[in-house]
N, C-alpha and C positions, 0 to 999 in steps of 0.2 A: 647501557654499557654494551656497545656493539663495536668489536675489533676483530681482528683476524684470529687470535689465540681463542677468544670467547666462542667465536662462530665454529672453529675446529673443534673445541672442547663439547660444544652442542652436539655437533654432527656425530662425534664418537659415541656420545651417549645415546643418541638416536639409533645408531647401528647396533649399540650393545642391547637395546631395550627390544629390538626386532629380533636378535638372535636368541634372546631369552622368551621370545613369543609374549612379551608383555607389551600388548598393543595399546593399551591404556596409558601406560607411561610414554611410550612412543607417540601417542597422539598429543600429550601434554608438551612434550619436548617440541614437537613440530609447531604447535601454536607459539611457543616462545622463539622458535627460529623466525617464523613469519613476522611475529611482533617487533622483532630486532631489525627488520628490513633487510636482512641478508638473504642473497640469492639462493633458491633452493637447489640442491643437488639433485641428479637424475634420480636417485633413490627416494628422496623425501618428495619429489614431484609423483613419483610412482604411488608412494603410500597415500599422498593427498587424493589421487585419482581413486585409490582402492576405497577410500573412505567414502567419498561421493557416490561411488557404484552402489556401495553397501546401503547407504542411506536412501537411494533410489530404489533399490530393490525391496527394502523393507517396506517403504511406501506402498508400493503396488500389492505385496503380500498382505498387508493388513487391510487394504482397500478391497482387495478380492474377497478376504474372509468376511468382511463387514456386510459387502454388497450380498454374498451368499447367504449369511444368516437373515438379513432382511428379507430376501426373496422368499426364504423358507416360510416366514411368519406373516409376510404382507399379501403374497399373490392369494386371490381366492380360489377356492375349490372349483372344479369344473361346473358342478351343478348348481352353483351360486351364480354362474354367469348365464344360465338358460333363461331366454326370455328378455335379455337385456338387448337393447337396440344399439346403443352407442359402442363402437369399438375403442373408445379412448377411455383407458383405465387409469386414473391418476393415483399413482402410488404414494406420491410425495404429500406429506402433511406440512401445512404451513404453520409458521408462529402466528398465534392469534394477537393482535394488539392489545395490550392492557390499558384500559382508559385512565386510570389514575398515574401509571407511568408516563403515559404520553403527556398528561397535563404537567406531571413534574418537569419533563424536558423542555416543554414549551415555556414553563415559568424559570427554569434555571438557566437557560440559554437566551432568555430574553427576547423570544422570537416577536417580530413586528413585521406582519404582511403589509408590505407598501403598496403592492399591486398583485394582479394575478400570478405573476411569474417572480417577483422580486421579494426576497425573505431577508430582512436585517436580523442578525445575531450579535448581541454584544454581551452574552452571558456565558457561563459554563458550569458544569458540574464539579465544584471544587474538590469534593471528597474523592473522586477519581483522579482528576488531572492534577493536582497539587502532589499527590503522592507519587504519579507516574512521573511528572517533571522532575521531582527531587530525586528519584531513583535514577533517572536518565543523567542527570548532572553528576551524581556521585559516580555513576559507571565512567562517565566520560573523564572525570578528574582522575580517578583510578587508572585509567588506560594512558591518558597522557603524562601522568607521573612517572610512567615507566620508560619514557622516552629521554634521551640526554638533551639538555638544553639547546646544544648547537643543532643537533638533528632536529628537534622539534620546531626551531625557528624557520629553517630552510624549508622543510616539508610542509609547515603551515602556509608559507608564502606561495609555495606552488599550487595547493590546494585552494586557497583563498583566491587567487588570481583566476583560476578555472572556473570556480563557482560564480564569482562576481561578474563574469562574462554575461551572465543572465540579464543583468541591469543595462548591458548595451545590445541587447537582441542577439547574443552568441550563445550557441549550445555547448553546456558544459561537457567535458569528458567523464569526469569523476573517476579518473584513472590513477589519481595519485595516491600515495600510502595513507595520508591522512584526510583524504576526500570523504570517507564516512563520517569522520569525526566533525568536519566542517559542515557537512550536511545536517547532521544532528542538531548542531547549535544554530544554523540559519534558517532552515525551511521545515524540518522534520516536525516539530510540534504543532506549526500552523497546518501543515498537510494532513497530520493525524486527527487534528480538530475539525477539519473539513471532511476527512473520510467518515469520522465518527457521525456527523450530521448527515452525511449522504446515506449511511446505513439506517440511520434512525428514520429518514423519510421512506427508505423502502419498507422498513419494519413497521412504520405507521400505517402504510399502504397495504400491509398484509401480504408482502410478498417473498418473505424470507422463508424458505423451505428448512425443516428440521434437518434433513440430508443436504447439507450446503456444500457445493462443489465449485471452488473458485478457481480461475486462472487469472493470475495478476501479470499483465504484460509490461515489460520494463519496471519490475516491481521494487528496485532499489532495496532497501533494507526491510522491506515488508510493511510500508506506511499503510497500506490498505488493511492489512491483518491486525494491525496494532488498533486501527480505529474501530473495527468490528469487536475486538477483544475488550476494548474500553466501554463500548456500548452495552455488552453483555454484563460486564462489571457494574454497571449504572443501575441495573435492574434490581440489585440486591435490596431486600427488603420490601419489595413490591409484589413479587409473584415468583413462584418456583419456576426454574427454566426446565422444559421438558427435555429428555435426553436428546442431545444433538450430535450430530455426527459433521465434522467440517474437514473437507479435504482442500488443502490449500496448496497450489501450484505456483512457485515463484519463477518467471522466465526473466532473467536479469543478465546483462552482458558483464558486469563488473563483479567479480568474485567476492571482493573485499566488502562491497556494500551489502550482498548478501550474508556473508559471514558476520559482520558486526551487528548487523539486525537480528541474526539468530542468536548470537552470543548475549545480547541484551535480553532477548526474548527468554532465553533459559534462566537468566537472573531474576527477571521481574515477573512475567506473565506465568511461567510454569509453577512457581510456589503459590499462586492465587488459587489453584484448585477450582478453576471454574468447571461446572458441571457439563463439560462437553468431551467428546472424542475429537481430538483435532490432530490430523496427519499433515506432514509436510513434505513436499518434494522440492529442491532447489535445483534448478536447470540453469547452469552458467552458459548462456548461449547469446550471441548477437541477433536480434531479430532479422537484421538484413541477411543472415545466412539461413533464413528459415527453409528453403529449398533444401539444405543440406540436411537439417534437423527435424524436418516436419514430421518423421515417423516417430518421434519420441513424444510428441503429444498425443494423447488419447483422443479418438474420433467421437463426435456427438456425445460428449461427456459432461462438460461443465454446464451448470445451470446459471452461473454468472461469469461472464468475462469482463474483466475490469482493466481500464487504461486511466491512470491517474497522472497528470501533470507530465506526460511524455509525449508532446507534441512539439514538434521542431520549429525553430526560426527560418532556417535555412530551406527555401522553396523546394529544391530537387529533393533534399532529405526527407522533407515532410511528404511530398508526393510519393515517394518511394515507400516511406513508412505507412501512408494509407492503403497501399496495395497489399504489403504484408498483414496489416491488421486485418484487413477484408478477408484475406486468405484464411488466417487463423480462425476468425469468426465464422466464416463458413465450413470449416473443417472440424472444429472442435466444440462449438456450442451446441448444447443439447436442443432436442425439439422443445419448444416452450421456454427456452432459457432468454435471459435478458443480458444485455450489455451496458455496463456502467461507465460513463465517460465524465472525467473531472478535468476541467481545463480553465486556466485563468483567464479572466475576462479580456483583458486587453490582448493577450496573446490570439485569442480566438477571432476577435474583430480584426486586428492586424492582418491575419492571414488571408482576410478577403478584402483588404484595403477599404474597410468601412469605419468611420470614426466611432469611437466608443459610445459617444452621446446620440447616435442616430439610431434612436429605438424603433423607428418604423422599419429598419431592416434587420432587427434582431432575429426575427423568426425565419426569415429568408436566409440568414447566415447559418442558423442551427439547421435548417432542412439541407441547405447545400453541403455543410459538413457531414450530416448523417449520409447524404447521398453518395458521397465519395467513399464512405465505409460500408456501403451496401446495407444501410440500416433504415428503419422507419421509426419515428419518434412514438414514444409512449408518454412522457412528460418530461418537463425540465423545470429547474429553479436556479435563479441567480442568487447565490448567497453572498451577502455584503455585511461588512462591519459598519461602514459609515452611512450606508442607506444611499449613498450617491453612486452614479455609474462613472462620473468622471473622478479621477484621483485628486484628493486635496494637495495642496502643496506642504511642503514639509513640516514648516512651523505650525499650520492649521491642523495637520493631521496629527502632529505630536501632542497639541493641546487636547485634541478630540480623544486621542488614545488614553492619555492620562486620566482623563476624566470620566471615561465611558467603558473602556475595554478590559478584560481580564488580564493581569500582569503576569509575566513569565519571571517570577521573582527568584527561582532558582538557577534559571539558565542566563539571565541578565548578567550576573557576576562572571561567569565563564565567558561570554561573549566580550565583556570589557577587557578580561584578562588576556584571552587568546586572539581576539579578532580585532581588538582596538577600538571597539564600538563605545561610542561617548554618551550613549542614553540607555534607558531601561527599555526592555521590549514588552509588547503585548501580544496576546493572540488575535490574529487579523485573518479576515476571510475576503476574498475577492475572485469567486470561482463560479462558473457554470456547472452544475450537476445535471447531467443528462442520462435519462434511462430510455433504452431503445430495444428493438428487436430487429431479427433479420427481415430483410424486405420479402414481403409475401407472406409472412407469418399471419395465420388465420386467427389466432386467439389474442390479438393485441387489443389493448384498450383503444378508447377514443384518444386521438392525439391531443395534448394540452390538457388532459383531463384532470391532473392534480393541482386543482385551483383553490382547495379549502386548506 
């Protein structure tokens, strides 16, 4: 129900709420205005900026208080340091991998080690993912029901056309009103599934600190954070999580992607009461404007910088992004920190004009890729559902998926209704998970060492 009269009425209600100093009501009305697709007035835009500024300030106040408290309790007394030779004092505690939980994940996800670097996964933790997927489908249905049929049809067409460009080797803009919802339906579940396994491999290697500080570059709706949150949910019943502190910084160009991701997070993740202190900052900035916004990122702060599925097809754009990524990593990665890269297999090989089936070039491609980012390899895994590096044809893959892969039973009906899809979807993997450090890091593992 979006027309000039309704927009005028909402704007009047918004101004009235501000005059009454009722910011909670004003925030609610602002969300309704944004959902309606109406153009924001200068006052509404100003209030939106105020909310973003307050959220950013709150993040750093909490972070500073937490760090101060930890320093008071964690720093050794001066007399305790006497006689110690090494100047490196590691204050960060790491999560110790639990053998029973590790075995559960291997069994649930049906891990099949095909070679030293290739890991086939055809299972899932249904306890967690079924609940997650059902909640996401309900969230999407509720949101889409708010939009008039005429507006829904036209807006969906624009967002679908943009995102389907990926199939033709085009880089989507994700800039349309319904882009977040189309992304949620098409790629989000698979990407969360991949991020979950990536975090698990890092957890299994004993590399996740209890004080986890993540910078998620080109974060979208926070896919990487969802993967980590679901992994922490999966541990329920195996071992009590130690008190964790998670600082998550989302750097994303598209405000609506961030906002819808946070909106669903508050509906689904927050009520789970996971035993963590999680703090978020949402920075709506274009990575290509990094020179302008570089001072907003804390220096040498993050112990994990993640770039997941944001690698461009267009050569010039890809080269420019590598320069930006390299600068961000150099400026903001803490000493001893890691960089996690998740990139679709075909896209990685195509960038270097190497056929996907030419495995003699795999490590050369990965090392060249990391060289451009100023990184050195710790380890990598190629995650695959089919076990094959060359994609199956449509009919062959459809049969394989129906017989072997976890189904998306709650999302498939929405895809049929809103995207015109004629088949049911499954959880699918075809991604390289690469862990790296800055070039010259002295505390790196032996390259290619995660072979078990």
